[in-house]
N, C-alpha and C positions, 0 to 999 in steps of 0.2 A: 441246713436245719429245716425241719418240717414246720409249716405255718400252723399256728394253734387257733382252733375255733372253740369258743365258749358257747354252749347251748343252754339256754335258760327256758325251761318249760316245766309245768307241774305234772304233765302226763309222762310217766316212765316209758310208755310204748313209743311216744314221739321222740323222746331223747334217745332211746335205743335205736330206732330206725334211722334218725338223722345221723347219729354217731357212727352207725355201721356203714352207711353210704359214704359219708365224708372220710372215714378212715380208709375205705377202699380207694378213694381219690388221692390218698397220700397226705391227709391232714392229721394233726395231733388233736385229740378231742378232750375237752374238760366239760363237766356238766354241773348245773345247779337247778334244784327243784323250785326255787322261789327267789323273789327279789333280794331278800336279806342275805341269803347264801351267795347270790351272785355278787353283791357289793362287797361281801367279805372276801370272796375269791379275788376280786380285783385289787384288794389291798395287798394281797400276797403276790400276784402275778398278773401282768397285763397281756391278754391274748392278742392275736393279730386281727381277729374279727369276732363279732358277737351276734348270735341269733337269739332274739328276745321275744318271748310271747307277750302279747298285750295283756291278756287276762291271767293274773297270777294271784295266789292267796297272799294276804298281807299287802305289801307294797305292790301296786299294779305296774305293768310294764312301762307305761308312759312316765310314771314317776321315777322308775329306775333309769329310763333313758335320759330324763332331765338331769339326774344326779351324775350319771356317767359322763354326759357331754360337758358338764361344768368342770369335772376333774380331768377327763381325757378327751378333749375336743377332736383329736385326730383319729380316734378309734372308730372304724366303720361298724355301724349297727344295723342289722337287717331285722325289721319287725315282722312277726308272724301272728296271725289271728284267725280264729274260727268264727268270729262274729264281727268281721271288719265292716266299717262304714266309711263313706267318703270323708265324713267329719273326722273320724279317728285317724285315717290315713293322712289327711291334711295336717292335723295337729302333730302327728309323729314326724312328718317332714319338716315342719317348722321348728321342732325341737332338735332336729339334726340327724334324723334317721337317714341311712343311705338308701334303703329300699323297703318296700312293704309287700309281703306275700300272704295271700289268704289260704286258709285250710279248706278242704283237704290239700295237703302240700303236694305240689308237682316237684319231684326230686330233680328233674332237669333244670327247673327254674331256680331251685335252691343252689345247685352246683354252679350255675351261671352267675347268680348273685354273689356267691362267695368269691368266685374268680375275679369278677369285676370289682368287687369291694376291695380285695387285696391289691389289685392292680392300681386302683385309685390311691390306696394307702401308700404304696411304694412311690408313686409320683409325688404325693404330698411330702413324704419323707425326703425324697431327693431335692425338692424345692427348699425345704427347711435346711438341709445340709449345705446347699449352694449359698443360701442366705447367710448361714452361720460362717461359712468359709469367707464370704465377702466382708463380713463384719468382724471377723476374728482379729484380735490385736496382733500386730507384727512385731518382729524383733527390731527395736530401735537402736540406732547408733552407727557411727562410721569409724570407730576405733579399729585398730588392727586386730585386737583381741576378739571383738564381736564379728569382724569380717571372717576370721578363721572359723567361728561357729557356723556362720552362714554357708561357707564353702563345704564344711563337713555335712551339714543338713542336705545341701544340694546333691552331694555325692551318694549319701546313704538312702535318701528318701525313695528313689525309684526302685530300690531293691526290696527284698523281703527280709533282709538281715535284721537281727535283733540288736538293740542299741541300749547301752548303759550310760545314762546322763548323770554326771556328777557335778557338785557345786554346793556352795553354802546356801543356807535358808534365804529365800527372797531373791535369788539371782535370776529366776525365770526359767527353771527347768521344765515346768509344765508348758510354757510357751514354745520351747524347743520341741517337745513331744507333739504338740498340736501342729507345728510347722512341718515336721516330718510326715505326719498323717495327711495334711493338706496337699503335700507335694508327691504323695505316693499313689500307686494304682488302686489303693483301697479307699481313696478319698470320698467316694460315693457311698461308702458304708459307715457303720457306726464307730465313733471314738468313745471308748468306755474307760473312765479313769477311776482308779481305786486308791484311796489314801489308806495305806496299810497301817499307819500309825493311829488312825482314828477308829478302827474297828476293834471291838473287844475280842480277845483271844478265843473265847468260846463261840463267837459268831462268825469268825472269818471264813471258816470252811463253807458255811451256809451262804455267805455273801459271794464267795468266789465260784462255788460249784452248784449252788442251789440246793433245795431240799424237797423231799416228798412229804405229802400230808401225813402227820403223825410221827414224823422222824424224831421229834423232841417236843417237850412241853411248849405250847404256844404255836407250833407248826400246824395251823388250822387248814392250810391248803398247800398246793404245790407252788414252788417258787423257782424261777430260772435264775441262775447265777451269772456273775459278770463274764465268765468265759463263754457261757451260752449266748449272752447278749452281744458279745463282741464278734460273733461268727462272721467271717469274711472281712472284718474290720480290724481295728487296732485296740489292744488292751494296754493301758498305761498303769503300771504298778509303781505308785509314788511312795517314797520312803520304804523301799523294799527291805532295808536292814532292820526294820522294826518288827518283822515277822518272827515268830518263835521258830526254833529249830524243827519242831514237829511239822509246822505248816510249810516250812521251807522244803522239807523232804517230799511232801505231797505235791507242792508246786513243781519241783524238779521233775517228778514223774510225769505230770501232766504236760509240762513244757516239752518234754522229750517225745511223748506219745501223741499229744493233741487229742487225748481221749480221757474221759472221766465219768464217774457216777455221781449223781446227786446224793446228798446226805440222806441216809435211810432208803436209798434206792438200789436196784440191781441192774438197771438198764444202762449200758455203756453209750455215752453220747460222744460223737466225733465232731470236732470243730476245726476250722481253719482260721487261726488267729495270729496276727503279728504282735509280738510283745515288745514294749518299750519299758524300761525300768529306770528309776531315779533314786538317788540317795544323797544326803548331805554328810554321810559318814565315810571314813576311810575303810573300805571293805577289806583291804589286806590286813589292816590292824584288827578289824572285827574277826577275821578268820584266825589270826594268830591268838586272839583271846578267847576263841571257841564260841563266838556268838553268831558266826555266819558260815554256812557250808561252802567249802572251797569248790566243790563240783558245781554248785548253783552259780557261784561267781563266774566261773569259766563258761557256763552255759549262757549266761546273760551278757557277758562282756565280749560280744562279738565285735561290735564297733563302739569304742568309747568316745563320748563327747563331753568335754569339760566346759562348764559355763563359768566365765571369770567373775570374780566379785566386782562390785561397782567401783571400789577404790583403785582397781587396776585398769579402769577405763573411765577415768574422771572426765575426759573430754566429751563423753556421751551424755553427761548430766544435763547440760542446757537443752539438748534436743529432747531428752526424756521428759524433763520438766515442762517444756512447751507442749509435748504430746499429751501429757496428763491434763494440762489446762484446756486444751482444745476438746478433749474427751468430756471433761466436766461441763463445758459450755454446751456441747451437743446434747449430752444426757439430760441436762436440766433446762435446756432451751433458754440460756442466759447469754448476755454479751460476753465476748471473749476478753479475758484478762491476760496480762503479760508481766514477766519479771523485768526489772531494770537490769542493765548490764552488771552493775555492782552486786545486785542480789544473786545473779547467776554465778558470779565469781565466788560468792560465799558458799553457795550450794556445791559448786565443783570442788571446793577446798575441804569439804567434810569427809570423815573417814567412812561413813555409812556402814556401820556394823550390820544393820538389817537389810542392806543392799537395796535393790530396786523397789522392793515392797515398802521399805522405810521411806524412801524418797516419795513414792506415790502417796503414802499416807500424809506426809508433811505437806505436799502440794495441795491435797484436798483440804487439809486444815487451814492453810493460808488462803485458799480460794474462798472458803466459807467465812473466815473471820475478817478478811481484808475488805473494807467497804469501797475501796477505790478500784479503778480499772487497772492500775499499775501497782504491782507488788514490789516494794523497795526494801532497803536495809532496815528501815524502821519497823517493818512488819516481821522481821526474822525473830525466831525464838531467842530468849536470853542466852541459852547455852551456846548459841552460835556467835555471840557478840565478839568473841576473840578473833573470829575469822572475818568479822565484818569491817575491820579497819582497812581502808584502801591501801593496796600494796604500793610501796615506794620504789620507783625505778632505781636499779643499782647504780647507774651512772651518777645520779644525784648524790649518792653517798660517797662515791670514790673520786668525784671531781671536786677538788678544793681541799682545804685543811680540815683538821679534826673539829674545829669550832663550827664551821659551816655545815659539816655533815651532821653534827649533833643537832644544830638548829633545824635542819631539813627534816630529820627524824621526828623531833619534838612537834614540829608544825603538822606533819602528816598524822602523827599519833593523836594529837589533841583534836584535830579537825574530824577525824574518824569517830572519836569518842563523843564529841559534841553532836555529831549527826545521829549517832545511835540514841542519844538522849533528847532528840528533838530540840537541841540548842539550850537545854536547861543547864545553867552553869553550876547550880548547887548540886544537882544530881551527878553531874560529871566530876565535880571536885571530890565528892564522896567516893565515886567509883575509882578514880585514879590515885586517891590518897593524898590530896593536897588541900590546904586551907582555901576557902572560897576566895578570900582577898588575894592570896598568893596566885591562884589560878587566873584571876582577873588581870593581874599584872603580867603574868606570863603570856596570856592571850594577846594583850595589847602590844607587848614587845615583839611578838611574832607576826603581828599584823592580821590577827584572826578576829573576825567580827562575831561576837556571841549573839545568840537569840534571846531567849528568856533569861532574866536575871535570877529568877527564883528556882 
């Protein structure tokens, strides 16, 4: 893809001469005659480098620079001026300008500044990608189910094969996509994710392919699409089954040809993109019911990876919960909290219909609401109380006669209920359906010491 240069100058002749020279050098050019127009263009599309005149009608160049750097700190900006002073140059540098060139412009200096600015930008982007790679969340767990997912990722990541990731909502399909990208030869380039379910039908083509100025009402400038931005990197199409059949047809053509035109444009743009797709739906059923194209399914489903629901890897719950607590402590610079073994047993026993996302949200809620460093059974939500009673070892039930087994069960049951109610006998009696006086006698006969009497 061609690097894009935005030229901001109120003199048409300068915009024309700069645009002509830089076009000959292989750059794509966009122009703005004033600061307001430049800021409006930046809302539509971010260039790779910006040439900005200091003296502009309306908002002056230094004010534009200050606004640009607040919103896009990594964008290299080369200031140009016909009335440059040392003071102006110093101020521009302090505001974040990459270089300062005086008029009349030396085109060799301009070309060199653009090349160097783009090189610096690439280094900055690589550093950011390396940092993001180091800080990216990993796939946690040691269960056989999750080990199979890891092996599949390791096998497919070094290739350029397309991958269809399936699984219920909240299982971590996006984590799998990120892991594939990090372990691929495209890791130094961009990972672009698209939530197909979140984009309105009338805007999805513009989001994916970009648009030209005036392509539709509100298209005040040119905009690069997700395919464009993912050039040489990875495009992750999440919830792919939520696209309309019309959009699916266009996606299929672009996936096959790796070429497209922006909405309202005629220029064909070629890209090199690896596509990963994900869905929580049964695509074969969607095909049978006429909601998903069969040819698109077979194009995407080169390598299938299924992410198991959390209920199928309950043994990973304690490790996941611990990871979430450590993350929260680091994020908020707070002391580390931990779950008691009994609390972890309760968490592992849950069905988790919302999968890992539900567990993560619960852990965060408990981390916030629990005042202690230790999160125990008493902090568990009421809906989990049924799972909070300590499990009774089977040998205790089967060793001895019926009477002793019944007593062992009653003791374990009532101890668990008392613990859930912080030793409050009245509340426990109400919960288990016994009169308070009857419960007192039962506790005494079983040798259970109650806490609060009220």
